[in-house]
C-alpha positions as CSV (number, residue, x, y, z in Angstrom):
1,M,4.7,69.2,-7.2
2,R,2.7,66.5,-5.8
3,R,5.5,64.3,-5.4
4,A,7.1,67.1,-3.5
5,L,4.4,67.8,-1.3
6,R,3.9,64.1,-0.3
7,R,7.7,64.0,0.6
8,L,7.5,67.5,2.7
9,A,4.0,66.2,4.4
10,A,5.9,63.1,5.3
11,D,8.8,65.2,6.6
12,P,8.6,65.2,10.9
13,H,11.0,68.4,10.4
14,V,8.8,70.3,8.3
15,L,5.5,69.2,10.5
16,L,7.8,70.3,13.7
17,A,8.8,73.2,12.1
18,I,5.0,74.3,10.8
19,A,3.7,73.5,14.6
20,V,6.6,75.6,16.1
21,V,6.2,78.6,13.8
22,L,2.3,78.5,14.5
23,A,2.7,78.7,18.0
24,A,5.2,81.4,18.3
25,L,3.2,83.3,16.0
26,V,-0.1,82.4,18.6
27,V,1.9,83.3,21.8
28,E,3.4,86.3,20.3
29,S,0.0,87.9,19.1
30,A,-1.6,87.1,22.3
31,S,1.4,89.2,24.0
32,Q,1.4,92.2,21.5
33,A,5.3,92.3,22.1
34,R,7.1,91.8,18.6
35,P,4.8,89.4,16.4
36,M,6.5,90.7,13.0
37,L,9.7,90.1,14.0
38,V,8.9,86.7,14.9
39,A,7.1,86.5,11.9
40,V,10.1,86.8,9.9
41,Q,12.0,84.4,12.3
42,S,9.5,81.9,11.7
43,I,9.5,82.1,7.8
44,A,13.1,82.0,8.0
45,F,12.9,78.9,10.1
46,L,10.1,77.1,8.2
47,G,11.8,77.9,4.2
48,I,14.8,76.3,5.9
49,Q,13.4,73.1,7.1
50,I,11.6,73.1,3.8
51,A,14.7,73.2,1.6
52,A,16.0,70.7,3.6
53,G,13.6,68.3,3.4
54,L,13.7,68.7,-0.4
55,K,17.2,67.8,-0.3
56,W,17.3,65.0,2.4
57,R,15.6,62.2,3.3
58,V,14.9,61.6,6.7
59,G,17.5,59.4,8.2
60,R,20.0,59.6,5.3
61,P,22.5,60.7,6.6
62,V,22.1,61.0,10.5
63,A,24.1,64.0,10.5
64,V,21.5,66.1,8.6
65,D,18.5,65.1,11.1
66,T,20.5,66.3,13.4
67,A,21.8,69.4,12.4
68,R,17.8,70.0,11.4
69,L,17.0,69.4,15.1
70,L,19.9,71.6,15.9
71,L,18.1,74.5,13.6
72,A,14.9,74.0,15.0
73,L,16.4,74.9,18.7
74,A,17.9,77.9,17.8
75,A,15.6,79.1,16.1
76,V,13.1,78.6,18.7
77,M,15.7,80.2,21.1
78,W,16.0,83.3,18.7
79,M,12.5,83.9,18.8
80,S,12.2,83.6,22.4
81,L,15.2,85.8,22.5
82,G,13.6,88.1,20.1
83,T,10.5,89.1,22.5
84,G,12.9,91.2,24.6
85,D,11.6,89.9,27.9
86,P,14.1,87.6,29.8
87,A,12.1,87.4,32.9
88,T,9.4,85.5,30.6
89,L,10.7,84.0,27.6
90,P,7.5,82.5,26.6
91,L,8.6,80.8,23.5
92,A,11.1,78.5,25.6
93,S,8.5,76.1,26.2
94,L,8.4,74.8,22.8
95,L,11.9,73.1,23.1
96,L,10.0,70.7,24.9
97,P,8.4,68.8,21.5
98,I,12.2,69.3,20.0
99,V,13.0,67.3,22.7
100,A,10.7,64.7,22.2
101,M,11.4,64.6,18.7
102,A,14.9,64.1,19.1
103,A,14.7,61.5,21.7
104,A,12.6,59.5,19.1
105,M,14.7,59.6,16.8
106,G,17.6,58.0,18.3
107,T,20.4,58.3,21.4
108,R,22.9,60.6,19.6
109,Q,20.2,63.0,19.0
110,I,18.9,63.5,22.2
111,V,22.6,63.9,23.8
112,I,23.3,66.6,21.2
113,V,20.0,68.3,21.5
114,G,20.2,68.3,25.4
115,C,23.4,69.6,25.8
116,V,22.4,72.4,24.0
117,I,19.6,72.6,25.6
118,V,21.6,72.9,28.7
119,A,23.8,75.5,27.4
120,A,20.6,77.4,25.8
121,A,19.2,77.4,30.0
122,V,22.6,78.4,31.3
123,A,22.6,81.3,28.9
124,A,18.9,82.5,29.2
125,Y,18.1,81.9,32.7
126,V,21.1,81.5,34.9
127,I,23.4,84.4,33.4
128,P,20.4,86.9,33.5
129,S,19.8,86.3,37.0
130,I,23.1,86.5,37.8
131,S,23.3,89.6,35.7
132,T,20.4,91.4,36.1
133,P,19.2,91.7,39.4
134,T,16.1,93.5,38.9
135,I,14.9,90.2,37.6
136,Q,16.4,87.7,39.4
137,A,13.4,86.4,41.8
138,G,12.1,83.0,40.1
139,L,14.3,83.3,36.9
140,L,16.6,80.7,37.9
141,Q,14.0,78.5,39.3
142,R,12.4,78.2,35.7
143,G,15.4,77.4,34.1
144,V,16.2,74.8,36.0
145,A,12.3,73.6,35.7
146,L,12.6,73.9,31.8
147,G,16.1,71.8,31.8
148,A,14.5,69.1,34.6
149,T,11.3,69.0,32.1
150,A,13.3,68.7,29.4
151,I,15.9,65.5,30.4
152,V,12.5,63.6,32.2
153,L,10.8,64.1,28.8
154,A,14.0,62.9,26.8
155,I,14.5,59.9,29.1
156,G,10.8,59.0,29.3
157,T,10.4,59.1,25.5
158,R,13.7,57.8,24.8
159,R,12.4,54.7,26.9
160,T,9.3,54.4,25.3
161,I,10.6,54.5,21.9
162,D,13.1,51.8,22.9
163,L,10.0,49.4,24.4
164,L,8.0,50.7,21.2
165,E,11.1,49.6,19.0
166,R,11.6,46.4,20.7
167,A,7.7,45.4,20.5
168,V,8.1,46.3,16.5
169,A,11.0,44.1,16.3
170,H,9.6,41.3,18.4
171,A,6.7,41.4,16.3
172,R,8.4,41.4,13.3
173,E,10.3,38.6,14.3
174,S,7.4,36.7,15.3
175,S,5.8,37.6,12.4
176,A,9.0,36.3,9.6
177,L,8.7,32.9,12.4
178,L,5.1,32.5,11.2
179,R,5.7,33.3,7.6
180,R,8.6,30.7,7.5
181,S,6.3,28.2,9.8
182,S,3.9,28.7,7.5
183,H,5.9,28.2,4.3
184,Q,7.5,24.9,6.2
185,M,3.9,23.5,7.3
186,A,2.9,24.5,3.5
187,A,6.0,22.7,2.0
188,V,4.7,20.0,4.5
189,E,1.6,19.8,3.2
190,A,2.6,19.8,-0.3
191,A,4.4,16.8,0.5
192,G,2.2,15.0,2.2
193,R,-0.2,15.4,-0.9
194,L,2.7,13.8,-3.1
195,L,2.6,10.9,-0.5
196,A,-1.0,10.7,-0.5
197,S,-1.5,10.8,-4.0
198,N,1.5,8.6,-5.1
199,G,2.3,6.4,-1.9
200,P,5.5,6.2,-0.7
201,T,7.8,5.7,-3.5
202,A,11.4,6.7,-3.8
203,E,10.7,9.8,-5.4
204,A,7.9,11.0,-2.9
205,L,10.0,9.8,0.3
206,D,13.2,12.0,-1.3
207,S,11.1,15.0,-1.4
208,V,10.3,14.7,2.0
209,M,14.2,14.4,2.9
210,G,14.5,17.4,0.7
211,L,12.3,19.3,2.7
212,L,13.5,18.6,6.1
213,V,17.4,19.7,4.4
214,D,16.0,22.6,2.6
215,R,13.5,24.4,4.6
216,F,14.3,23.3,7.9
217,G,17.9,23.0,7.9
218,Y,18.1,19.3,9.1
219,R,21.6,17.9,8.3
220,Y,20.7,14.3,8.7
221,P,17.3,12.9,7.8
222,S,15.8,9.8,7.2
223,I,12.8,7.8,7.1
224,Y,11.9,4.5,7.0
225,T,8.7,2.6,6.4
226,R,7.5,-1.0,7.6
227,H,7.9,-4.2,5.2
228,G,6.5,-7.0,7.5
229,D,8.7,-7.4,10.8
230,V,11.2,-4.8,9.7
231,M,11.3,-1.1,9.1
232,R,13.1,-0.8,6.0
233,L,14.9,2.9,4.3
234,G,12.9,4.7,2.4
235,A,15.0,7.8,1.9
236,Q,17.7,9.4,3.5
237,R,20.0,12.6,2.8
238,G,23.3,13.6,4.5
239,Y,24.9,10.2,5.3
240,E,27.6,8.6,3.4
241,T,26.7,5.0,4.8
242,V,23.3,3.9,5.7
243,I,21.3,1.0,8.3
244,E,19.3,-0.4,5.4
245,T,17.0,-2.3,8.2
246,F,15.8,-2.2,11.7
247,D,13.8,-5.3,13.2
248,G,13.1,-3.6,16.4
249,T,15.7,-5.1,18.7
250,V,18.6,-2.1,18.4
251,G,18.8,1.0,17.6
252,V,16.6,4.3,18.6
253,V,14.8,3.7,15.5
254,G,14.4,-0.1,16.5
255,R,13.2,1.5,20.2
256,V,10.7,3.6,18.7
257,M,9.7,0.9,16.3
258,R,8.9,-1.3,19.6
259,T,7.4,1.3,21.7
260,G,5.7,3.5,19.5
261,K,7.2,7.2,21.4
262,T,9.0,9.5,20.2
263,E,12.5,9.9,21.3
264,L,15.0,12.7,21.6
265,V,18.3,11.6,22.3
266,P,20.6,14.7,23.0
267,D,23.6,13.1,23.3
268,I,24.0,10.0,21.4
269,T,27.1,8.8,23.2
270,L,25.0,8.8,26.5
271,D,22.2,6.2,24.8
272,P,23.0,2.4,24.9
273,D,20.7,1.5,21.7
274,Y,22.3,3.7,19.5
275,R,23.9,2.8,16.4
276,A,25.8,4.9,14.5
277,A,25.5,5.3,10.2
278,S,27.8,8.8,10.8
279,P,30.6,9.4,13.1
280,D,29.5,12.9,12.8
281,V,26.5,12.2,14.6
282,R,25.6,14.5,17.9
283,S,21.9,13.8,18.6
284,E,19.2,12.4,17.3
285,I,15.0,12.6,17.3
286,S,12.8,9.7,16.2
287,V,9.6,10.0,15.6
288,P,6.8,7.0,14.9
289,L,4.3,7.2,12.1
290,F,1.2,6.0,12.6
291,A,-1.7,4.5,10.5
292,G,-4.3,3.7,13.8
293,D,-2.7,2.2,16.4
294,T,0.2,0.3,14.0
295,V,3.3,2.0,13.7
296,I,4.1,2.0,9.7
297,G,7.5,4.2,10.0
298,V,9.9,6.3,11.5
299,L,10.7,9.5,11.0
300,N,14.5,10.4,12.4
301,V,16.7,13.4,12.1
302,E,20.1,13.7,13.5
303,S,22.5,16.7,14.0
304,G,25.9,16.9,13.3
305,Q,29.0,17.4,15.8
306,D,29.3,21.2,14.7
307,A,25.7,22.2,15.0
308,P,23.6,22.6,17.9
309,P,22.4,19.6,19.9
310,L,18.4,18.6,18.7
311,D,16.0,19.9,21.8
312,E,12.5,19.8,22.6
313,G,11.3,22.7,19.9
314,D,12.9,20.4,17.2
315,R,11.2,17.5,18.8
316,D,7.6,19.1,18.6
317,T,8.4,20.5,15.2
318,L,9.4,17.2,13.7
319,I,5.8,15.4,15.6
320,L,4.1,17.9,14.0
321,I,5.9,16.8,10.3
322,G,5.4,13.3,11.7
323,D,1.8,13.9,12.0
324,R,1.1,15.1,8.6
325,I,3.3,12.5,6.8
326,S,1.4,9.6,9.1
327,A,-2.1,11.2,7.6
328,A,0.0,10.9,4.0
329,L,0.9,7.4,4.4
330,A,-2.2,6.1,6.1
331,L,-4.2,7.5,3.3
332,A,-2.1,6.3,0.8
333,R,-2.3,2.9,2.3
334,E,-5.8,3.1,2.5
335,R,-6.1,4.0,-1.1
336,D,-3.3,1.1,-2.0
337,A,-5.8,-1.6,0.0
338,L,-8.7,-0.3,-1.8
339,R,-7.2,-0.4,-5.4
340,E,-5.8,-3.9,-4.4
341,R,-9.3,-5.2,-2.9
342,G,-10.9,-3.9,-6.2
343,D,-8.4,-5.4,-8.6
344,L,-8.6,-8.8,-6.4
345,F,-12.3,-8.7,-6.7
346,A,-11.9,-8.5,-10.4
347,R,-9.6,-10.8,-10.4
348,L,-11.7,-13.4,-8.8
349,A,-15.0,-12.6,-10.8
350,E,-12.7,-13.6,-13.9
351,F,-11.4,-16.8,-11.9
352,G,-14.8,-17.9,-11.2
353,S,-15.7,-17.7,-15.0
354,A,-12.5,-19.4,-16.0
355,I,-12.3,-22.8,-13.9
356,N,-16.0,-23.3,-14.8
357,A,-15.3,-22.9,-18.3
358,S,-14.0,-26.6,-18.3
359,L,-16.0,-29.4,-17.1
360,E,-13.6,-32.2,-18.8
361,L,-12.0,-34.2,-15.8
362,D,-8.3,-34.3,-18.1
363,S,-8.6,-30.3,-18.3
364,A,-10.0,-29.1,-15.6
365,H,-7.5,-29.6,-12.7
366,P,-4.8,-27.9,-15.5
367,V,-7.2,-24.9,-15.7
368,I,-8.0,-24.6,-11.9
369,V,-4.1,-24.2,-10.8
370,R,-3.4,-21.9,-13.8
371,S,-6.4,-19.6,-12.8
372,V,-5.7,-19.6,-9.2
373,A,-2.4,-17.9,-10.2
374,T,-3.7,-15.5,-12.1
375,A,-6.0,-14.5,-9.8
376,L,-3.7,-14.7,-6.9
377,E,-0.6,-13.3,-8.8
378,T,1.2,-16.0,-7.5
379,D,4.5,-18.0,-8.7
380,I,3.6,-21.5,-7.6
381,V,0.0,-23.2,-7.2
382,T,-0.6,-27.0,-5.8
383,L,-3.9,-29.1,-6.6
384,V,-3.5,-31.4,-3.7
385,L,-6.9,-33.9,-3.9
386,R,-7.8,-36.7,-1.5
387,D,-8.6,-40.4,-3.5
388,A,-12.3,-41.6,-2.0
389,A,-10.9,-45.3,-2.1
390,S,-8.0,-45.1,-0.4
391,G,-8.3,-41.9,1.6
392,E,-4.4,-40.6,0.5
393,D,-3.9,-37.0,-0.4
394,R,-2.2,-36.8,-3.5
395,I,-0.8,-33.7,-5.8
396,A,-3.5,-33.9,-8.7
397,A,-2.3,-30.8,-10.4
398,M,0.5,-28.0,-10.4
399,Y,1.5,-24.4,-11.8
400,G,5.0,-23.3,-11.7
401,G,6.2,-26.1,-9.5
402,D,8.4,-29.6,-10.5
403,D,5.7,-31.2,-12.5
404,R,7.5,-34.6,-12.0
405,Y,6.0,-34.7,-8.9
406,L,2.3,-34.9,-9.6
407,G,0.3,-37.7,-8.1
408,V,2.7,-37.7,-5.6
409,R,1.4,-38.8,-2.0
410,I,1.3,-36.1,0.7
411,L,1.2,-37.5,4.2
412,P,-0.6,-36.0,6.7
413,G,0.4,-32.7,8.8
414,E,3.1,-32.4,6.3
415,G,4.1,-29.3,4.5
416,L,1.5,-26.3,3.9
417,S,-1.0,-28.9,2.4
418,G,-0.6,-31.3,5.2
419,R,-1.0,-28.8,7.8
420,A,-4.2,-27.3,6.4
421,I,-5.8,-30.8,5.6
422,Q,-5.1,-32.0,9.3
423,E,-6.3,-28.4,10.8
424,R,-8.7,-27.9,8.5
425,R,-8.0,-24.0,8.4
426,V,-5.8,-21.7,6.5
427,V,-2.2,-22.0,7.0
428,S,0.6,-19.4,6.0
429,T,4.0,-18.5,6.6
430,P,6.4,-15.6,5.2
431,V,9.1,-17.7,5.4
432,F,8.5,-21.9,4.4
433,R,12.0,-23.4,3.9
434,R,13.0,-26.6,1.9
435,S,13.1,-28.6,5.5
436,S,9.5,-27.8,6.3
437,Y,8.4,-29.2,2.4
438,P,6.6,-32.6,2.6
439,S,9.0,-35.4,2.6
440,T,7.7,-36.8,-0.7
441,V,8.6,-33.6,-2.3
442,Q,11.9,-32.5,-0.5
443,R,14.0,-33.0,-4.0
444,A,11.8,-31.2,-6.0
445,R,13.1,-28.5,-8.6
446,T,12.7,-25.3,-6.8
447,E,13.5,-22.5,-4.5
448,D,14.9,-23.5,-0.8
449,A,12.9,-21.1,0.8
450,L,9.5,-19.7,-0.3
451,T,6.7,-17.5,1.1
452,G,3.2,-19.6,0.7
453,A,-0.1,-20.4,2.3
454,S,-2.8,-23.2,2.0
455,V,-6.5,-23.6,2.2
456,P,-8.3,-26.8,3.0
457,L,-11.0,-27.8,0.5
458,L,-14.4,-28.7,2.3
459,H,-17.2,-30.2,0.4
460,E,-20.3,-30.3,2.8
461,E,-17.7,-30.4,5.7
462,T,-15.7,-33.3,4.6
463,V,-12.2,-32.6,3.3
464,I,-11.6,-33.4,-0.1
465,G,-7.7,-31.7,-0.6
466,A,-5.8,-28.5,-0.3
467,L,-4.8,-25.8,-2.5
468,S,-1.8,-24.2,-1.9
469,V,0.2,-21.3,-3.0
470,A,3.7,-19.9,-3.0
471,R,5.9,-16.9,-4.0
472,R,9.6,-17.1,-5.1
473,D,9.7,-13.5,-3.5
474,L,9.8,-13.4,0.0
475,E,9.5,-9.5,-0.1
476,H,6.0,-9.9,-1.3
477,P,4.3,-12.3,1.4
478,Y,0.9,-13.0,0.8
479,T,-1.2,-9.9,2.7
480,E,-4.2,-10.2,5.0
481,L,-6.3,-9.6,2.2
482,E,-5.1,-12.1,0.1
483,L,-5.6,-14.4,2.9
484,D,-8.9,-13.5,3.8
485,A,-9.6,-14.3,-0.2
486,L,-8.1,-17.8,-0.2
487,P,-11.0,-19.5,1.3
488,L,-13.3,-17.8,-1.2
489,V,-11.0,-19.4,-3.7
490,A,-11.1,-22.4,-2.4
491,N,-15.0,-22.6,-2.2
492,Q,-14.7,-21.9,-6.0
493,V,-12.2,-24.5,-6.6
494,T,-14.7,-26.7,-4.4
495,L,-17.8,-25.9,-6.4
496,A,-16.0,-26.4,-9.9
497,L,-14.4,-29.9,-8.8
498,S,-18.0,-30.9,-7.5
499,N,-19.3,-29.7,-11.4
500,V,-16.8,-31.6,-13.1
501,A,-17.4,-35.0,-10.8
502,L,-21.4,-34.0,-11.7
503,H,-20.5,-33.8,-15.4
504,A,-18.4,-36.9,-15.4
505,K,-21.2,-38.9,-13.7
506,V,-23.7,-37.5,-15.7
507,A,-21.8,-38.0,-18.8
508,D,-20.8,-41.9,-17.5
509,A,-24.1,-42.3,-17.2
510,A,-25.0,-41.2,-20.5
511,I,-22.7,-44.0,-22.0
512,R,-22.8,-46.7,-19.6
513,D,-25.5,-49.5,-18.8
514,P,-26.4,-48.6,-15.3
515,L,-26.9,-52.2,-14.2
516,T,-24.2,-53.6,-15.6
517,G,-21.3,-50.9,-15.2
518,L,-20.3,-51.5,-19.3
519,W,-20.6,-49.3,-22.2
520,N,-23.7,-48.9,-23.4
521,R,-25.0,-49.6,-27.2
522,R,-24.8,-45.6,-27.8
523,H,-20.9,-45.6,-26.4
524,L,-20.6,-48.7,-28.6
525,E,-21.6,-47.9,-31.8
526,V,-19.7,-44.2,-31.0
527,A,-16.2,-46.3,-29.7
528,C,-16.5,-48.6,-33.0
529,A,-17.1,-45.5,-35.5
530,R,-13.8,-44.1,-34.2
531,L,-12.0,-47.4,-34.4
532,F,-13.2,-47.8,-37.9
533,A,-12.2,-44.4,-38.9
534,S,-9.2,-44.3,-37.6
535,R,-8.5,-47.9,-39.8
536,A,-9.5,-46.2,-42.6
537,R,-6.2,-44.1,-42.5
538,F,-4.5,-46.9,-43.1
539,D,-3.4,-48.7,-46.4
540,P,-5.4,-52.0,-46.6
541,D,-2.0,-54.1,-46.3
542,D,-1.2,-52.4,-42.8
543,R,-4.5,-52.7,-41.2
544,H,-4.5,-54.6,-38.1
545,P,-7.4,-57.3,-37.8
546,V,-10.6,-56.5,-35.3
547,A,-12.2,-59.3,-33.6
548,A,-15.9,-59.3,-32.3
549,I,-17.7,-61.7,-30.0
550,L,-21.6,-61.5,-29.5
551,F,-23.0,-63.0,-26.3
552,D,-26.7,-64.1,-25.5
553,L,-27.4,-65.5,-22.3
554,D,-29.4,-68.8,-22.8
555,H,-33.2,-68.8,-22.3
556,F,-32.8,-65.6,-20.2
557,G,-36.3,-64.6,-21.0
558,S,-37.7,-68.1,-19.3
559,F,-35.2,-67.2,-16.3
560,N,-37.0,-64.1,-16.0
561,K,-40.5,-65.3,-15.7
562,R,-39.7,-68.1,-13.4
563,Y,-37.3,-66.8,-10.8
564,G,-38.4,-63.2,-11.1
565,H,-36.3,-59.9,-12.5
566,T,-34.3,-59.3,-9.3
567,V,-32.4,-62.6,-9.5
568,G,-32.5,-62.1,-13.5
569,D,-30.6,-58.7,-12.6
570,A,-28.2,-60.4,-10.2
571,V,-27.2,-62.7,-13.3
572,L,-27.1,-59.8,-15.5
573,R,-24.6,-58.3,-12.8
574,A,-22.7,-61.2,-12.2
575,F,-21.8,-61.9,-16.3
576,G,-20.9,-57.6,-16.8
577,S,-18.3,-58.9,-14.3
578,I,-17.0,-61.8,-15.3
579,L,-16.6,-59.4,-18.7
580,A,-15.0,-56.6,-17.0
581,G,-12.6,-58.9,-15.8
582,R,-11.9,-61.0,-18.5
583,L,-11.3,-58.4,-21.1
584,R,-8.5,-56.0,-21.6
585,S,-9.0,-52.3,-20.8
586,S,-8.5,-51.6,-24.7
587,D,-11.4,-53.7,-25.5
588,I,-14.7,-52.3,-25.8
589,V,-17.5,-54.3,-24.1
590,A,-21.3,-53.0,-24.0
591,R,-24.8,-54.4,-23.1
592,Y,-26.1,-54.7,-26.7
593,G,-29.4,-55.4,-25.6
594,G,-31.7,-57.1,-22.8
595,E,-29.3,-59.5,-22.8
596,E,-26.8,-59.5,-25.2
597,F,-23.3,-58.3,-25.2
598,V,-20.8,-57.2,-27.4
599,A,-16.9,-57.5,-27.0
600,I,-15.0,-55.6,-29.8
601,L,-11.1,-57.1,-29.6
602,D,-9.2,-54.5,-31.7
603,G,-5.9,-56.4,-33.0
604,A,-7.2,-59.7,-32.0
605,S,-7.8,-62.9,-34.8
606,V,-11.0,-65.0,-34.8
607,E,-8.9,-68.0,-32.8
608,E,-8.2,-65.4,-29.7
609,A,-11.9,-64.2,-29.9
610,Q,-12.9,-67.9,-29.7
611,R,-10.5,-68.5,-26.8
612,V,-11.4,-65.6,-25.0
613,A,-14.8,-66.0,-25.2
614,E,-14.5,-69.6,-24.1
615,E,-13.0,-68.9,-20.9
616,I,-16.1,-66.5,-20.2
617,R,-18.5,-69.1,-20.9
618,R,-17.1,-71.4,-18.9
619,E,-16.4,-68.9,-16.0
620,L,-20.2,-68.2,-16.1
621,E,-21.0,-71.7,-15.7
622,G,-19.3,-72.5,-12.8
623,T,-20.9,-69.0,-10.8
624,R,-23.6,-69.6,-8.8
625,V,-26.5,-66.9,-8.6
626,Q,-28.8,-67.1,-5.2
627,G,-32.6,-67.4,-6.1
628,S,-35.1,-65.5,-4.1
629,G,-35.8,-68.5,-1.9
630,G,-32.3,-69.3,-1.1
631,E,-31.2,-71.9,-3.5
632,E,-28.1,-71.6,-6.2
633,L,-29.1,-71.0,-9.4
634,R,-27.1,-71.2,-13.0
635,A,-26.7,-69.6,-16.1
636,T,-25.3,-70.1,-19.4
637,V,-24.2,-68.4,-22.7
638,S,-23.6,-68.7,-26.0
639,A,-21.3,-66.7,-28.2
640,G,-20.5,-66.1,-32.0
641,C,-17.3,-65.1,-32.8
642,A,-16.0,-63.4,-35.9
643,S,-12.9,-61.4,-37.1
644,L,-12.8,-60.0,-40.8
645,G,-9.5,-58.8,-42.8
646,P,-8.7,-55.2,-43.9
647,A,-11.9,-54.5,-46.0
648,V,-14.1,-54.8,-42.8
649,A,-15.2,-51.2,-42.5
650,S,-18.2,-51.2,-39.8
651,L,-19.1,-52.1,-36.7
652,E,-22.3,-53.6,-38.5
653,A,-20.6,-55.8,-41.2
654,L,-18.6,-57.0,-38.5
655,L,-21.4,-58.4,-36.0
656,E,-23.6,-59.3,-39.2
657,V,-20.8,-62.2,-39.2
658,A,-20.9,-62.5,-35.1
659,D,-24.1,-63.4,-35.4
660,V,-24.2,-66.1,-37.7
661,G,-21.4,-67.7,-35.2
662,L,-23.7,-67.4,-32.6
663,Q,-27.0,-68.3,-34.0
664,M,-25.3,-71.7,-35.2
665,A,-24.3,-71.8,-31.6
666,K,-27.7,-71.8,-30.2
667,R,-29.0,-74.2,-32.8
668,G,-26.2,-76.8,-31.9
669,G,-27.7,-76.5,-28.5
670,R,-26.2,-73.6,-26.3
671,N,-23.8,-73.2,-23.9
672,Q,-21.2,-73.0,-26.7
673,V,-18.8,-70.7,-28.5
674,V,-19.2,-70.7,-32.6
675,A,-16.6,-69.2,-34.5
676,A,-18.1,-68.2,-38.2
């Protein structure tokens, strides 16, 4: 019952019937004509409309709606004629709301109802005015007025309804377009979030292409992203063959890359820059993608020959999409840059600890180049150092390169290292070809082209060398951040080299005599202990001989008292130089005490030791030292030699025998060599 009542309440025919019936009853009650007759007619008319309303919905079928309008029209005419007063027909004005309702329902309804009303007006007014002379006055005018009013009302209502219907349709169309645009932009935002979170990966860029095809209906979309000086294809849809790269010299994409301006080409045959990837293309739009003021990509859309040419509306849509993609790409670039910076700083922190872990000269250089390779994620590292004595720049260490060239000289201005040293600045190149290698390493076993950079090593404003890095992948040149980090790496390397040199100097000072430059007694004992330990691992019959020479400058105490310690020090330095020059690098030569010196000759016999000692004695005897007064002074030395067989197990045992020979030389008059 409630559903039936709701249906009748929404039925305009039933509502019109109720209004007509109530109006008719009120009019007839006021005129006191035949209200009971009108009541019967009204009930019959209302009952029929209610029954029709329960059976058929409004508008389905249209013929039923038209029939119900005609029924309402017939009911009004029936009730009007039932009053019995053809001169007035007071209920005839109820035809007007029927006319309005017919006009609201449609053109066919108003035409049919209009024709019926004209016929009814003729029957109700014109015929009585002719056939009944007694009521002729004014009757014809009322009929004409009723017909004209109905026509004006019908036309006005129909026009108003048409305007309203068009406005509603436009509003619906606009709302649908707005919803579609909203859905499209929501999809763009979703793709933008994917780009921002994952970066311009192949999957993320392909999702943007799918969006342009599925949501916007573009047939040939593509997107290019910047890699160095070129735009490289990131993703595309629709093409069978593609243009992989643009360098900015050709193509509409290249023009956008150069100018940074959006290009709309309605007819590609008229554009001299156009380069075709598909013969089906008719028009093109290219939109630059920005990060700040830098073009980082190009969004490109082309239409086919069977589609309308792209227009300003498409351009505005793609500019809006490009802005979203640009923001996402810029955000991804910033995120990647922050991650790269954080990773680089973490590696630099580890690098600083790694290169300072070793202070030994032999291992420090390999550790440095290996640590640089890890910190900068590079393939080849070359450490070039300047020789303090000759001033030449030579390769001191190498990682990932041809190590046959260790020690090779790098000439000034040649290669990245030579340029960095000469220009005292960071130098880099995305493509470093073999023809640009230093002339001394042209034949190195490495790639014919690398991407590389070099930084000078500066210690207290003095160039001490250069650090060069290179990658084999030309598509992975050093970034601006990495080039900015190179001086930091160079400072760390310079500091590490300084620490190594200082450590070597301190270590050397601990085992060398500062006056003569020879080993001191501590090093003598350690070196001899190592020597005898090595001999002990062999069978006695296989042990090689060891000889010792013990020197003592003659009357050196008296010499010092007579000529002063400065002159005495000069004698000591002169004798130390003679020892260093006469003995082999494999021999152990040390200052044993104040004026005593020891030479250990591994593998020498006592005769060989005696011969060497005699040569040294004669050279010192012929050496002149200038006294404080300018006079020429000379000193002499006595020496004892010893060489023991396989049973000798310590330095002390060997020196005891050598000391016997020394004492014999002294007792024999000094300035001589005696073998014990």
